[in-house]
C-alpha positions in Angstrom: 5.7 16.7 27.7 3.1 14.6 25.4 4.1 14.0 21.7 1.9 12.8 18.9 3.1 12.2 14.8 0.2 12.8 12.9 -0.1 13.0 9.1 -1.1 15.9 8.3 -0.8 18.2 5.3 -1.7 22.2 5.4 -5.3 21.5 5.0 -5.0 18.8 8.0 -3.3 21.5 10.1 -6.1 23.8 9.5 -8.8 21.8 10.7 -6.5 20.2 13.7 -8.0 21.6 17.0 -4.9 23.4 19.0 -4.0 26.7 21.0 -1.5 27.5 18.5 -0.8 26.3 15.0 3.4 26.2 14.2 3.6 26.4 10.2 7.7 26.0 9.6 8.0 27.5 5.9 11.2 26.6 3.8 12.4 28.4 0.8 10.8 26.2 -1.7 7.3 26.5 -0.5 4.6 25.7 -2.5 1.2 26.7 -1.7 -2.1 24.7 -1.8 -5.7 25.9 -1.8 -6.3 25.7 1.8 -6.3 28.6 4.4 -2.8 27.9 5.7 -1.8 28.0 2.4 -3.1 31.3 1.8 -1.6 32.5 4.8 1.9 32.1 3.9 1.9 33.0 0.0 -0.1 36.4 1.4 2.8 36.5 4.1 6.0 35.8 1.5 4.3 38.2 -1.1 3.9 40.9 1.2 7.6 40.4 2.5 6.2 40.2 6.1 7.9 36.8 6.2 10.8 35.6 5.1 11.7 32.1 4.5 15.5 32.7 6.3 15.3 30.0 9.8 14.3 32.1 12.9 12.2 35.0 11.2 8.6 34.8 12.7 5.4 36.4 11.8 2.2 35.8 14.0 -1.7 35.9 13.1 -4.7 35.6 15.0 -8.0 34.3 14.6 -7.2 33.8 11.1 -10.4 32.5 8.8 -10.7 28.6 8.0 -8.1 27.9 10.9 -9.2 26.3 13.4 -6.5 27.4 16.1 -6.9 30.5 17.3 -3.1 31.5 17.2 -0.9 31.2 14.0 2.9 31.4 14.1 4.8 31.0 10.4 8.4 30.9 11.3 10.7 30.6 8.8 13.0 27.3 8.2 15.2 28.1 5.3 16.4 24.8 3.6 14.6 22.5 5.9 17.8 20.6 6.8 17.0 19.1 10.6 19.6 22.2 11.5 17.3 24.8 10.3 14.3 23.1 11.6 15.5 23.3 15.1 16.6 27.3 14.6 13.1 27.9 13.6 11.6 25.8 16.7 13.5 27.8 19.1 12.8 30.9 17.6 9.5 30.5 18.2 9.7 29.1 21.8 9.9 32.9 23.4 6.1 33.2 21.7 5.2 30.1 22.9 5.7 30.7 26.2 4.2 34.2 26.1 0.8 32.2 24.6 0.6 30.3 27.5 -0.9 27.4 24.9 -1.4 23.7 26.6 -1.3 22.1 22.9 0.8 23.0 20.0 0.8 21.6 16.5 3.8 21.8 14.3 3.5 21.3 10.5 6.3 20.5 9.1 7.5 21.5 5.3 6.3 19.3 2.9 9.1 16.3 1.7 10.6 16.8 5.5 12.4 13.2 6.6 13.5 11.7 9.6 16.2 14.9 10.7 13.5 16.8 10.6 10.9 14.9 12.8 13.8 14.5 15.2 15.0 18.3 15.0 11.4 19.5 15.9 10.6 17.5 18.8 14.2 17.7 20.4 14.3 21.4 20.2 10.6 21.6 21.3 11.2 19.5 24.2 14.4 22.0 24.7 12.7 25.0 24.6 9.8 24.2 26.8 12.0 22.7 29.9 11.9 24.9 33.2 13.7 24.2 36.3 11.2 24.3 39.1 12.5 21.9 41.3 14.2 24.1 44.1 11.6 26.9 43.7 9.1 27.8 46.1 6.4 29.1 44.1 7.3 27.0 40.7 6.1 28.0 37.3 5.9 24.8 35.3 5.7 24.7 31.6 2.5 25.5 30.2 3.0 23.3 27.0 1.5 19.5 27.7 0.8 18.6 24.0 2.4 18.7 20.6 1.3 17.3 17.7 4.0 16.9 14.6 2.4 17.3 11.3 4.1 15.3 8.4 2.9 13.7 5.1 3.5 10.1 6.1 3.3 9.3 10.1 4.0 5.9 9.1 7.4 6.3 7.7 8.5 8.3 10.4 7.6 6.4 13.3 11.0 4.8 14.0 12.4 8.5 13.9 10.0 9.7 15.9 10.1 7.0 18.9 13.9 7.7 18.7 13.4 11.7 19.1 11.2 11.1 22.0 13.6 9.0 23.9 16.5 11.5 23.0 14.4 14.1 24.1 13.6 12.5 27.5 17.0 11.3 28.3 18.6 15.1 27.4 15.6 16.8 29.7 16.9 14.0 32.7 20.3 15.0 32.1 19.3 18.9 32.3 17.5 18.3 35.5 20.2 16.4 37.3 22.7 19.0 36.1 20.4 22.1 37.5 20.0 20.4 40.8 22.1 22.1 43.4 25.6 20.7 44.8 23.8 20.2 48.1 21.1 18.0 46.2 22.8 16.3 43.4 25.6 14.7 45.7 27.3 11.5 44.6 24.8 9.7 47.0 22.2 11.2 44.7 23.4 10.0 41.8 23.4 6.5 43.0 20.0 6.6 44.0 19.1 8.1 40.4 21.1 5.0 39.0 19.5 2.4 41.0 15.9 4.4 40.3 17.0 3.9 36.5 17.9 0.3 36.9 14.1 -0.6 38.7 12.4 0.9 36.3 14.1 -0.3 32.9 15.3 -3.5 33.8 19.1 -2.5 33.9 21.9 -4.2 36.3 23.4 -1.6 38.8 26.3 -1.6 41.2 26.8 1.2 43.7 30.1 1.1 45.3 31.3 3.5 48.1 34.7 4.3 49.9 35.5 0.7 51.2 34.5 -1.3 47.8 37.1 1.5 46.3 39.8 1.2 47.9 39.6 -2.6 47.3 39.8 -2.2 43.9 43.3 -0.1 44.4 41.7 3.6 42.9 44.2 5.3 44.6 43.5 8.4 42.4 40.0 8.4 42.3 40.3 7.9 46.2 42.7 10.6 46.7 40.4 13.3 45.0 37.7 12.3 47.7 39.7 12.9 50.5 38.5 16.3 51.2 35.2 16.1 51.6 32.8 14.6 54.2 30.2 13.3 51.1 31.5 9.7 50.6 32.2 8.8 47.0 30.2 6.6 45.0 31.4 4.4 41.9 28.2 3.6 39.9 28.2 0.8 37.3 24.9 0.3 35.2 24.6 -2.1 32.4 21.9 -2.5 29.5 22.4 -5.8 28.2 20.3 -5.8 25.3 22.8 -7.7 22.8 24.0 -11.0 22.6 25.1 -12.4 25.7 29.0 -12.4 23.9 28.9 -9.5 22.5 31.3 -6.6 23.6 29.9 -4.0 24.8 30.2 -0.4 24.3 31.2 1.4 27.7 30.6 5.2 28.9 32.8 6.9 31.7 31.0 9.9 32.7 32.9 12.4 34.8 30.8 12.7 38.0 32.7 15.8 40.4 29.4 17.2 42.1 31.1 20.0 43.1 34.7 21.4 42.3 36.4 24.3 44.3 39.6 23.5 42.7 40.5 21.8 45.9 43.8 23.0 47.6 44.5 25.1 44.2 41.3 26.6 44.8 39.2 28.4 41.8 38.3 32.0 41.9 35.5 33.0 43.5 33.3 34.4 40.6 30.8 32.0 39.1 32.2 29.4 41.4 28.4 27.8 41.7 29.0 26.8 38.0 31.0 24.1 39.3 28.3 22.0 40.1 28.0 21.3 36.5 31.1 19.6 36.8 29.2 16.5 36.8 27.8 16.9 33.6 29.5 13.8 31.9 27.7 11.5 34.7 24.4 13.4 34.0 24.8 12.6 30.3 25.4 8.7 31.1 22.1 9.0 33.2 20.3 10.2 30.4 21.8 8.3 27.6 20.4 5.4 30.0 17.4 6.8 30.5 16.8 7.2 26.4 18.1 3.3 26.1 15.4 2.4 28.7 12.4 3.6 26.3 13.9 2.2 23.2 15.6 -1.1 24.6 18.3 -1.4 21.5 20.1 -4.6 20.7 23.3 -3.4 21.9 25.2 -4.0 25.2 26.0 -0.9 27.0 28.0 -0.4 30.3 27.8 2.8 32.1 30.6 3.9 34.7 30.2 6.9 36.8 33.2 8.0 39.3 31.5 10.5 41.9 32.7 12.6 44.2 33.2 16.4 45.2 36.6 18.1 45.1 36.9 20.2 48.2 39.3 21.6 50.8 39.9 20.6 54.2 43.1 19.0 56.7 42.7 15.5 55.0 42.7 17.1 51.0 45.2 16.1 48.6 47.8 18.5 47.7 50.4 19.8 45.4 53.7 17.3 45.3 51.2 14.4 46.5 51.7 11.4 44.6 48.7 8.7 44.0 48.8 5.4 42.7 46.1 4.7 40.7 44.2 1.5 39.8 46.6 0.6 36.7 50.0 0.7 39.1 50.9 4.2 37.3 52.1 6.6 39.8 50.9 10.5 39.4 52.5 13.4 40.8 49.7 16.1 41.5 50.8 19.2 40.7 47.7 21.1 40.5 44.3 19.4 42.5 42.0 21.5 40.4 43.1 19.0 37.5 41.3 16.5 39.3 38.4 15.1 36.7 41.7 13.4 35.1 42.6 11.4 38.5 39.3 9.9 38.9 38.7 8.9 35.2 42.0 7.4 34.3 40.7 4.7 37.5 37.2 4.2 35.7 39.4 3.6 32.4 41.1 1.0 34.2 38.3 -0.3 35.4 36.1 -0.5 32.0 39.0 -3.2 31.0 37.0 -5.8 32.5 34.2 -5.7 29.9 36.7 -6.5 27.2 34.9 -3.7 25.7 34.4 -2.9 21.8 34.9 0.6 22.4 34.8 3.1 25.7 34.0 6.5 25.4 34.6 9.2 28.3 32.7 11.7 28.6 34.0 14.7 30.6 33.8 18.8 31.6 37.6 18.3 31.6 39.3 21.6 30.8 38.9 25.0 30.2 41.2 25.0 27.8 38.6 23.4 25.3 36.0 26.3 25.8 39.1 28.8 24.8 39.5 26.4 21.6 36.0 25.7 20.7 33.7 27.4 22.7 29.7 26.0 23.3 29.3 25.4 19.7 31.4 21.9 19.8 32.8 19.2 21.7 36.3 18.5 21.6 36.7 14.8 20.3 39.9 13.0 21.4 40.6 9.4 20.0 42.9 6.7 19.6 40.8 5.5 16.7 39.7 6.5 13.6 36.6 4.2 13.1 35.3 5.3 16.6 36.1 8.8 15.9 34.2 8.9 12.8 31.4 7.3 13.9 31.3 9.7 17.0 31.4 12.8 14.6 28.6 11.2 12.4 26.3 10.6 15.6 26.7 14.2 16.7 25.9 15.3 13.3 22.9 13.4 13.2 22.1 14.5 16.6 22.7 18.2 16.2 25.3 17.9 18.8 28.4 18.3 16.6 32.1 17.6 17.7 35.3 18.6 16.5 38.6 16.3 16.3 41.4 17.4 18.4 45.0 15.8 17.7 46.9 13.4 20.2 50.4 13.2 19.2 52.8 11.9 21.4 54.7 15.4 22.0 52.0 16.8 23.3 53.0 14.0 26.4 56.3 15.5 26.9 55.0 18.5 29.7 53.4 15.5 31.6 56.8 14.2 32.6 58.1 14.3 36.2 61.2 13.0 38.1 59.0 11.9 40.7 56.0 9.3 39.6 55.6 7.9 36.2 53.8 11.0 35.1 52.4 14.3 36.5 48.6 15.8 36.3 49.1 18.4 34.6 51.9 20.2 32.1 52.2 23.8 31.0 49.3 26.2 29.7 49.7 25.4 26.2 47.2 23.1 24.5 45.7 22.3 28.0 43.2 19.9 26.5 45.2 17.7 24.4 47.7 16.9 26.9 44.3 16.1 29.8 43.5 13.9 27.0 47.2 12.3 26.5 47.0 11.9 30.1 44.2 9.6 29.9 45.4 7.8 26.9 48.1 6.5 29.2 45.2 4.5 31.0 43.8 2.9 27.6 46.3 0.8 25.7 43.7 -2.3 25.6 40.8 -1.0 23.6 39.8 1.7 21.2 38.9 4.8 23.1 37.6 8.4 23.1 37.2 11.4 24.9 34.5 13.7 24.7 35.5 17.2 26.3 32.0 18.9 27.2 33.5 22.1 29.0 32.1 24.1 26.6 29.0 22.5 26.0 27.4 20.8 29.0 26.1 24.0 30.5 25.5 27.7 29.7 26.4 30.9 31.5 24.6 34.3 31.6 20.8 34.7 31.7 20.0 31.4 30.2 22.0 29.8 32.8 21.4 25.9 33.1 22.5 22.4 31.9 22.3 22.2 28.0 22.1 17.9 28.3 24.6 17.5 25.5 26.1 15.0 24.9 23.1 12.9 25.4 21.9 13.1 21.6 24.9 12.2 20.3 25.9 9.5 22.4 22.2 7.6 22.1 22.8 8.3 18.2 26.0 6.2 18.4 24.7 3.6 20.4 21.6 2.7 18.4 24.5 2.9 15.5 25.9 -0.3 17.2 22.9 -2.5 16.4 24.5 -2.9 13.1 27.9 -4.0 14.0 29.7 0.0 13.9 33.4 -0.4 15.7 35.4 -3.3 14.3 37.8 -4.8 16.8 41.3 -4.0 15.6 40.9 -0.8 13.7 42.9 1.7 14.9 45.6 -0.6 16.1 48.1 2.0 15.4 46.9 5.1 16.7 46.0 3.1 20.2 49.5 2.0 20.8 50.7 5.8 21.2 48.9 5.6 24.5 51.8 4.0 26.3 54.2 6.9 24.9 
């Protein structure tokens, strides 16, 4: 989809040639003498339109307006969240119209937040998955003009929004692919394509290389599948040579049967989305390729299937992780933490500024937070604050969860250094405490996206979250951000 940022007021929007003109109307709407203003004023006066976010009114062939279809959408106070809601509400009408060119007139005084929300919401609402359909119906919308009072002032925000939209769509497409398409091998190939197209460094390792690294925990999970594992490392070197990188670690379970601790059959097809963390890392690198920020970023993706056959790992097995810590497997459906722990140990070699892992890790996080906010766990307060701020700015919110040492009690075992599960209580926190054991030497955060990486029901599909958050966070690192040594007291609890 082609986006264009253009200087437009209401009169300019009235003259803009397009199939649909979408006018976002705020509570403080101020009318001019142009045709668009007159239409909005009349609609508000007649109470046919409310400026409340999500309220819509359609008009056709209005005098003085070049676009044959006009859609008025309430945008509340004009905040990014309300702009997002307004565009989402208009999505159904836009799809039914088969419009190829859309002009969006943002409210007067709209800033960067509104521009970002309009671009990302339009891209999100117009996305259609067609890859594996025999007669695909592609999206009709090809061109979107975003009208603002001063296009020059919003140019940087617009560029970032386009990159975010591109990265989110890339992650959604990978997430939506069926598991016989999106194999660990395919993820490695996608990483290589990104590296070739955008100048990243890449290394894709297979079983032999992973065995040499001593990743016994990762290898244990992969044993039950005929699909070979892949350990993917991408590097964007946009910062100075000596600058410590931010490391993103994405869980890449391309299908999760639960292993010997097999899942119920209902909705098991959705376990193709268990590589949402990996997809978000690849999507973030796709966006980095567009923007090329002056920051060093490493993306690490441990990827395999969790299947069951005669060679599968089983409850009671003891695995030896790359860190040397031994792990008693009590549930083979708690596999994500077993592949991530080796990746988190591997991340140490980059002497990172910070490490953020992203994983569809626990159903417990879905119970706690639903599909609105991702769970945030962090050993470093500065890092947690930056991720929260990035999530708010990207309209991709998180909620910080605790990491008290007492939550580790249930992971004690008589037979290894740690068990991979405890009881049902506080399952998301206990999983995070397990991961924290493998992060003693750097600021670390964990994003549990089990509730936000995909949607079920009629709108089933990948969301591409948290690409928007991750990109916003990384762009903020150009100015320094996470400071070495901050959160030391919190990090010292990792060995508990």
